[in-house]
C-alpha positions as CSV (number, residue, x, y, z in Angstrom):
1,M,-132.9,133.4,234.6
2,P,-131.5,129.8,235.2
3,R,-133.1,126.6,233.6
4,T,-134.8,124.5,236.0
5,E,-134.0,121.5,234.0
6,H,-130.3,122.0,233.6
7,L,-130.4,122.4,237.2
8,L,-132.2,119.5,238.1
9,F,-130.3,117.6,235.6
10,I,-126.3,118.6,237.5
11,A,-128.5,117.6,240.9
12,L,-129.3,114.5,238.7
13,I,-125.8,113.7,238.1
14,S,-124.4,114.9,241.4
15,L,-127.0,112.2,243.2
16,I,-126.0,109.3,240.8
17,A,-122.4,110.1,242.2
18,C,-122.9,110.1,245.7
19,C,-125.3,107.4,244.9
20,L,-122.5,105.5,243.8
21,I,-119.7,106.1,246.3
22,M,-121.8,105.6,249.0
23,T,-121.6,102.0,247.6
24,M,-118.8,101.4,247.5
25,V,-118.7,103.3,250.9
26,W,-120.7,100.9,252.3
27,L,-118.5,97.7,250.9
28,W,-116.0,99.2,252.7
29,A,-117.7,99.8,256.1
30,K,-119.3,96.3,255.8
31,K,-115.7,94.4,255.3
32,I,-114.4,96.1,257.8
33,K,-117.4,96.4,260.2
34,N,-117.0,100.0,261.2
35,A,-120.3,102.4,260.0
36,G,-118.2,105.4,260.9
37,V,-116.3,106.0,257.4
38,V,-120.0,107.3,256.6
39,D,-118.6,110.3,257.9
40,V,-116.0,110.8,256.2
41,F,-117.0,110.5,252.5
42,W,-120.1,112.7,253.6
43,A,-117.9,115.4,253.3
44,L,-115.9,114.2,251.0
45,N,-118.5,114.0,248.5
46,F,-119.3,117.8,248.3
47,P,-115.9,118.7,246.8
48,V,-117.4,115.4,243.9
49,I,-120.5,117.8,243.3
50,T,-118.2,121.0,243.2
51,L,-116.2,120.0,240.4
52,I,-119.6,118.2,238.6
53,T,-121.7,121.5,239.1
54,F,-118.0,123.8,237.5
55,F,-117.9,121.8,234.9
56,L,-121.8,121.3,234.1
57,S,-123.5,124.8,235.2
58,D,-123.6,127.6,232.8
59,G,-123.4,130.6,235.4
60,F,-120.8,133.9,235.5
61,E,-117.4,132.2,235.6
62,P,-115.7,134.2,238.2
63,R,-118.7,134.0,240.7
64,K,-118.4,130.0,239.7
65,I,-115.2,130.8,240.3
66,L,-115.8,131.7,243.9
67,I,-117.9,129.7,245.4
68,C,-116.1,126.6,244.3
69,G,-113.3,127.1,245.7
70,M,-115.3,128.2,248.9
71,F,-117.1,125.2,248.9
72,L,-114.1,122.7,248.3
73,L,-111.5,125.0,250.2
74,A,-114.0,123.9,253.7
75,E,-115.3,120.5,252.8
76,L,-111.6,119.1,251.8
77,R,-110.6,120.8,255.3
78,L,-114.0,118.8,257.0
79,G,-113.4,115.7,255.3
80,I,-109.1,115.8,255.8
81,H,-110.0,116.2,259.8
82,L,-112.2,113.4,260.0
83,W,-110.7,111.4,258.0
84,Q,-108.0,111.9,260.6
85,R,-110.0,111.3,263.3
86,V,-111.4,108.5,262.4
87,I,-108.7,106.1,260.2
88,G,-106.5,106.3,263.9
89,H,-109.3,103.6,265.1
90,L,-110.8,101.9,262.2
91,D,-110.8,98.8,264.4
92,E,-113.4,100.5,266.6
93,E,-116.2,101.6,265.6
94,E,-117.7,105.0,267.0
95,G,-120.3,104.4,270.2
96,R,-123.1,105.4,268.2
97,Y,-122.9,103.2,265.3
98,E,-122.0,100.8,267.0
99,Q,-125.2,101.2,268.7
100,L,-126.7,101.3,266.5
101,R,-125.2,97.8,264.7
102,K,-126.6,96.5,268.3
103,E,-130.0,97.6,267.5
104,W,-130.1,96.8,264.2
105,G,-128.9,92.8,264.7
106,E,-129.3,90.9,261.8
107,K,-130.8,93.6,259.3
108,A,-127.8,96.0,260.4
109,D,-125.8,95.2,257.2
110,R,-129.6,95.8,254.7
111,N,-129.8,99.5,256.9
112,F,-127.2,100.8,257.1
113,F,-126.7,100.5,252.9
114,V,-130.0,102.3,253.2
115,F,-128.5,105.0,255.6
116,F,-125.6,105.7,253.8
117,Q,-128.0,106.3,250.5
118,F,-129.8,109.1,252.2
119,Q,-126.5,110.6,253.2
120,A,-125.8,110.4,249.8
121,I,-129.2,112.3,249.6
122,S,-128.6,114.7,251.6
123,N,-125.5,115.9,250.4
124,V,-127.8,116.6,247.1
125,I,-130.1,118.5,249.0
126,L,-127.7,120.5,251.4
127,A,-126.1,121.5,247.2
128,V,-129.1,123.1,246.7
129,P,-127.1,127.2,247.6
130,F,-124.5,125.9,244.8
131,F,-126.6,124.9,242.5
132,I,-128.2,128.2,242.1
133,I,-125.3,130.0,243.1
134,T,-123.8,128.9,240.0
135,A,-126.0,129.0,237.7
136,N,-126.3,132.7,238.4
137,P,-125.6,134.7,234.6
138,S,-125.4,137.9,236.5
139,Q,-121.8,139.3,235.3
140,A,-121.5,141.6,238.5
141,I,-120.7,140.4,242.0
142,S,-122.7,142.1,244.3
143,S,-122.2,143.1,247.8
144,L,-124.7,140.9,249.1
145,E,-122.1,137.6,247.8
146,Y,-118.8,139.5,249.3
147,I,-120.8,139.8,252.7
148,G,-121.5,136.2,252.5
149,A,-117.5,135.6,251.4
150,A,-116.2,137.0,254.2
151,V,-118.9,135.2,256.9
152,W,-117.4,132.5,255.2
153,V,-113.7,133.4,256.6
154,I,-115.1,134.2,259.9
155,A,-116.3,130.3,259.6
156,F,-113.7,128.9,257.8
157,F,-110.7,130.1,260.5
158,G,-113.3,130.2,263.1
159,E,-113.6,125.8,262.8
160,M,-110.1,125.1,262.0
161,I,-109.5,126.8,264.8
162,A,-111.6,125.1,267.0
163,D,-110.8,121.4,266.1
164,R,-107.6,122.5,266.5
165,Q,-107.6,123.6,270.4
166,L,-109.9,120.7,271.2
167,A,-106.9,118.3,269.7
168,A,-104.1,120.4,270.8
169,F,-106.4,119.6,274.8
170,K,-107.0,115.7,274.0
171,K,-103.1,114.9,272.8
172,D,-102.1,116.6,276.2
173,P,-102.0,113.3,279.0
174,S,-102.8,116.0,282.2
175,N,-106.1,116.5,280.3
176,K,-107.5,113.4,280.8
177,G,-111.1,113.3,282.8
178,K,-110.8,117.1,282.5
179,V,-112.8,119.3,280.0
180,C,-111.8,121.4,277.2
181,D,-113.0,125.0,277.5
182,T,-109.9,127.3,276.9
183,G,-110.2,129.2,273.5
184,L,-113.6,129.8,271.8
185,W,-114.5,126.2,273.6
186,Y,-115.0,128.7,276.7
187,Y,-117.8,130.6,274.5
188,S,-119.4,127.6,273.3
189,R,-119.5,123.4,273.9
190,H,-120.1,123.1,270.6
191,P,-117.4,126.1,268.7
192,N,-116.8,123.7,266.0
193,Y,-120.4,122.3,265.2
194,F,-121.6,126.6,265.3
195,F,-118.8,127.5,262.9
196,E,-119.5,124.6,260.8
197,W,-123.4,126.4,260.6
198,L,-122.0,129.6,260.1
199,T,-120.3,128.3,256.8
200,W,-124.2,126.8,255.7
201,M,-125.5,130.7,256.7
202,A,-122.4,132.0,254.1
203,Y,-123.8,129.8,251.5
204,F,-127.0,131.6,252.1
205,I,-125.9,134.9,252.4
206,F,-124.1,134.7,249.0
207,A,-126.9,132.5,247.3
208,L,-129.7,135.6,247.7
209,A,-127.9,137.5,244.7
210,S,-129.3,134.5,242.6
211,P,-132.7,134.0,241.4
212,W,-134.8,131.9,243.5
213,G,-131.9,132.5,246.3
214,V,-133.9,132.4,248.9
215,L,-134.6,128.6,248.2
216,A,-131.2,128.3,249.7
217,I,-131.8,128.7,253.3
218,I,-133.1,125.1,253.3
219,S,-129.0,124.5,253.8
220,P,-128.7,126.1,257.2
221,A,-131.6,125.3,258.5
222,I,-130.8,121.5,257.6
223,I,-127.7,121.1,259.3
224,L,-129.0,124.0,262.4
225,Y,-131.4,121.4,263.3
226,L,-129.3,118.5,262.8
227,L,-126.5,119.8,264.9
228,T,-128.5,120.9,267.9
229,K,-131.5,118.5,267.5
230,V,-129.7,115.2,265.7
231,T,-126.6,113.7,265.7
232,G,-124.3,116.7,266.8
233,V,-124.6,118.0,270.0
234,P,-127.3,115.6,271.4
235,N,-124.6,113.1,270.8
236,N,-122.1,114.4,271.8
237,E,-123.6,115.5,275.0
238,E,-124.4,112.2,276.3
239,Q,-121.0,111.2,275.4
240,N,-119.6,113.1,277.0
241,L,-121.7,113.3,280.2
242,R,-120.9,109.1,280.6
243,S,-116.9,110.3,280.3
244,K,-116.4,112.7,283.1
245,P,-120.2,113.7,284.4
246,V,-119.1,115.7,287.5
247,A,-117.2,118.5,284.7
248,Y,-119.2,118.1,282.1
249,K,-122.2,119.0,284.2
250,K,-120.5,122.0,285.9
251,Y,-119.4,122.9,282.2
252,Q,-123.3,122.7,280.6
253,Q,-124.3,125.0,283.5
254,T,-121.6,127.8,282.9
255,T,-121.1,127.9,279.2
256,S,-123.2,128.1,275.7
257,S,-124.5,125.1,273.9
258,F,-123.8,126.2,270.8
259,F,-124.0,130.3,269.8
260,P,-120.7,131.5,271.3
261,W,-121.7,133.7,274.4
262,G,-120.4,134.9,278.0
263,K,-120.5,133.0,280.9
264,K,-123.2,132.0,282.9
265,D,-122.8,131.9,286.8
266,G,-124.2,127.9,286.9
267,K,-127.5,128.9,287.9
268,G,-128.5,129.9,284.1
269,K,-127.8,133.7,284.5
270,M,-125.0,135.6,283.0
């Protein structure tokens, strides 16, 4: 069984590191007046946690290498993708953060500091499956872990393909004002979010082979809630309805919001 005090120690070190990083990011965001950079470093905090946990955990080495490789690759890809999206308009703050800045007024800098620190805390909470897996001393990779790895491969490439399809669509000037409904976007209005959630489901499945692995359900549960109810789908839908109301409303009527599915007839029927 993994030692509770050792897991808590690794989590504490990870939390301190993430909070320090987010403090520095907040100082930068304050200087350039763009809080959107927090999204980039939220993703890049996970590789930091990966390295800390790899060197401090005392689980089975091959398992550590496998899960650390998966976690590192996925979050570096997401971080680089977000960086490429944000770095092109550092002088233009994303709409949701611009709105928060207006609502908070003179308290904006203080509130953003608290917000950035909460992002650091969420990094550590979401890394629970990772802490559990790397502490597993069993010297045999189980079938559940292989299944988790297989689901992760599907999720990793699915999200990467969805992001690239959308980027290619937006790059074509003839698509201005249109809705991307080709490729994976034909089956879901947010396939990138779906595959991001599926990545966390893969970690949960992988963790089920470890002691206390069932606790790892917290990560995909939080991610699903955030993506579908808080920051992901709601913000994106609102923005698209503002920019292309007619086309996007039609898209909503025929296409699944999150889970990839067949087309509806526009009246909610398959």
